[in-house]
C-alpha positions as CSV (number, residue, x, y, z in Angstrom):
1,M,1.4,13.8,-49.2
2,K,2.3,12.9,-45.7
3,F,0.2,10.4,-44.1
4,P,-0.1,9.9,-40.4
5,R,2.5,7.1,-38.9
6,R,1.4,3.7,-38.1
7,V,1.0,3.4,-34.2
8,T,2.9,-0.9,-33.9
9,A,2.2,-2.9,-31.5
10,N,5.9,-2.4,-30.6
11,A,5.1,1.4,-29.4
12,V,1.8,0.4,-27.6
13,R,3.7,-1.8,-25.4
14,R,6.6,0.0,-24.1
15,P,5.1,2.0,-22.5
16,M,3.5,-1.9,-20.6
17,V,6.4,-3.2,-20.5
18,A,7.4,-0.1,-18.9
19,A,4.9,-0.1,-16.1
20,V,5.7,-3.3,-15.0
21,A,8.9,-3.1,-15.4
22,L,8.5,-0.5,-13.2
23,G,6.6,-1.9,-10.1
24,A,9.2,-5.1,-10.2
25,L,11.7,-2.5,-9.5
26,A,9.5,-0.8,-6.4
27,V,8.3,-4.7,-5.3
28,S,11.7,-5.5,-6.1
29,F,13.5,-2.6,-3.5
30,A,10.7,-3.2,-1.3
31,A,11.1,-7.5,-0.6
32,T,14.8,-6.5,0.6
33,P,16.0,-7.1,3.3
34,D,18.0,-4.6,4.1
35,A,15.7,-1.6,1.9
36,T,15.4,-0.1,4.8
37,H,15.5,4.2,6.0
38,A,19.4,4.8,7.7
39,A,17.8,6.1,10.4
40,G,16.8,2.9,10.9
41,S,14.0,0.4,10.6
42,R,9.9,1.6,12.7
43,G,7.6,-0.3,14.8
44,D,10.4,-2.5,16.8
45,G,11.6,-4.2,13.8
46,A,8.8,-5.8,13.7
47,V,8.4,-6.6,10.2
48,L,5.8,-5.3,7.5
49,S,4.4,-8.3,5.6
50,V,2.9,-7.1,2.9
51,Q,0.1,-9.1,0.0
52,K,-0.9,-8.1,-3.0
53,T,-1.7,-9.6,-6.4
54,P,1.7,-10.5,-8.3
55,T,-0.1,-7.4,-11.4
56,C,-0.1,-3.8,-9.1
57,G,2.2,-2.1,-9.5
58,C,0.5,0.2,-7.0
59,C,1.1,-1.9,-4.1
60,G,4.4,-2.3,-5.3
61,A,4.3,2.1,-5.3
62,W,3.6,1.2,-1.4
63,A,6.0,-1.7,0.0
64,A,9.1,1.1,-1.9
65,L,7.7,4.0,0.5
66,A,7.1,2.7,2.8
67,S,11.2,0.6,2.5
68,G,11.7,4.0,2.6
69,H,10.4,5.7,4.7
70,G,12.4,2.9,7.4
71,Y,10.5,-0.3,7.6
72,R,11.6,-3.6,7.1
73,V,8.9,-4.8,4.4
74,E,8.3,-8.2,3.5
75,V,6.4,-9.0,0.0
76,E,3.9,-11.2,-1.2
77,D,2.2,-12.2,-4.3
78,V,-1.4,-13.4,-3.9
79,A,-3.4,-14.9,-6.9
80,D,-6.1,-14.7,-4.4
81,Y,-7.8,-11.2,-3.9
82,E,-10.8,-12.3,-2.1
83,Q,-9.1,-14.6,-0.1
84,M,-6.4,-12.5,0.9
85,K,-8.9,-9.7,2.3
86,A,-11.1,-12.9,3.5
87,E,-8.2,-14.3,5.7
88,A,-7.1,-10.9,6.9
89,A,-10.9,-10.5,8.5
90,V,-11.3,-6.2,6.2
91,P,-14.4,-6.0,5.9
92,E,-15.9,-5.4,2.6
93,D,-16.5,-2.5,2.7
94,L,-13.3,-1.5,3.8
95,W,-11.4,-3.2,1.2
96,S,-9.0,-2.4,-1.1
97,C,-5.3,-3.5,-3.4
98,H,-3.1,-4.7,-1.3
99,T,-3.8,-5.7,2.6
100,A,-0.4,-5.9,4.9
101,T,0.3,-7.0,8.8
102,I,2.3,-5.3,11.3
103,A,2.5,-6.2,15.5
104,G,-0.6,-7.2,15.3
105,Y,-2.9,-4.6,12.9
106,V,-4.4,-4.8,9.6
107,V,-3.2,-2.0,7.0
108,E,-5.7,-2.0,4.3
109,G,-4.5,-0.5,1.6
110,H,-2.6,3.0,0.4
111,V,-2.4,4.2,4.4
112,P,-0.2,7.0,4.6
113,F,3.3,6.5,7.4
114,D,2.3,9.4,9.5
115,A,-0.7,6.8,10.5
116,L,1.4,3.8,10.3
117,E,3.2,6.1,13.3
118,K,0.2,6.5,15.1
119,L,-0.9,3.1,14.7
120,L,2.0,1.4,16.4
121,E,2.4,4.3,18.8
122,E,-0.8,4.6,20.2
123,R,-2.1,1.1,20.5
124,P,-5.1,1.5,19.9
125,D,-8.0,-2.0,20.9
126,I,-8.4,-2.3,17.3
127,D,-7.8,-4.8,14.7
128,G,-6.8,-2.3,11.8
129,I,-6.5,0.4,9.2
130,S,-7.6,1.3,6.3
131,V,-7.8,3.7,2.6
132,P,-10.7,2.4,1.2
133,G,-10.7,2.5,-2.3
134,M,-7.9,3.9,-3.8
135,P,-7.5,7.1,-3.7
136,A,-5.7,10.0,-5.7
137,G,-2.8,11.0,-3.9
138,S,-2.7,8.9,-0.8
139,P,1.4,6.9,-0.2
140,G,2.0,4.6,-3.9
141,M,-1.1,6.3,-6.1
142,G,1.2,10.1,-6.8
143,S,1.9,12.4,-5.4
144,D,-0.4,14.9,-4.9
145,P,-1.0,17.3,-1.6
146,A,-3.8,19.0,-2.3
147,A,-4.9,14.8,-2.0
148,S,-8.2,14.8,1.0
149,F,-8.9,11.3,2.5
150,D,-9.6,8.8,5.8
151,V,-7.6,6.6,7.8
152,I,-10.5,4.5,9.0
153,A,-9.8,1.9,12.1
154,Y,-12.6,-1.6,12.5
155,G,-12.8,-3.4,14.9
156,G,-12.2,-3.9,18.3
157,A,-12.7,-0.4,20.4
158,A,-13.4,1.2,16.9
159,G,-16.6,-0.7,15.7
160,D,-17.9,-1.3,12.8
161,G,-15.4,2.4,11.9
162,A,-13.9,5.5,12.6
163,I,-12.1,8.0,11.3
164,F,-8.8,7.5,12.9
165,H,-6.9,10.4,10.7
166,S,-7.4,12.6,8.2
167,V,-5.4,14.1,5.3
168,G,-5.7,17.0,3.3
169,N,-9.6,17.9,5.5
């Protein structure tokens, strides 16, 4: 008679350690000053400054993707999530997991890079853009061609929030 294999603590820890290591690798790549796209730096050379909590792997993945899209990225780990949002004046209903700034705008959460390019090209009279929550399929949250979500503009001419860009709608 065969008995089922016993699951050890190491068998449970290994996938978690691998996930943490992958997130750390993504963050270190994003934080590397030379980690810019071969086409050059986007955003007129402005730095995309990303604040995230120390344990968030999807935030590191988004920062790494931004770097791969040609942005000069700096990543800062911030322990106080609520203070990070308050200092950037992000409306609470638009919060996501990380907060970035570039060229005087706030970029909240897993914003797709075509929306970020639109923001930097058009320079609208707004405070920032947000992808509230953490929608599946958004940059850093897996790849899903069927993903559907909105990027919300807020502050200035956008007031309390208006659709700035839609994905898959």
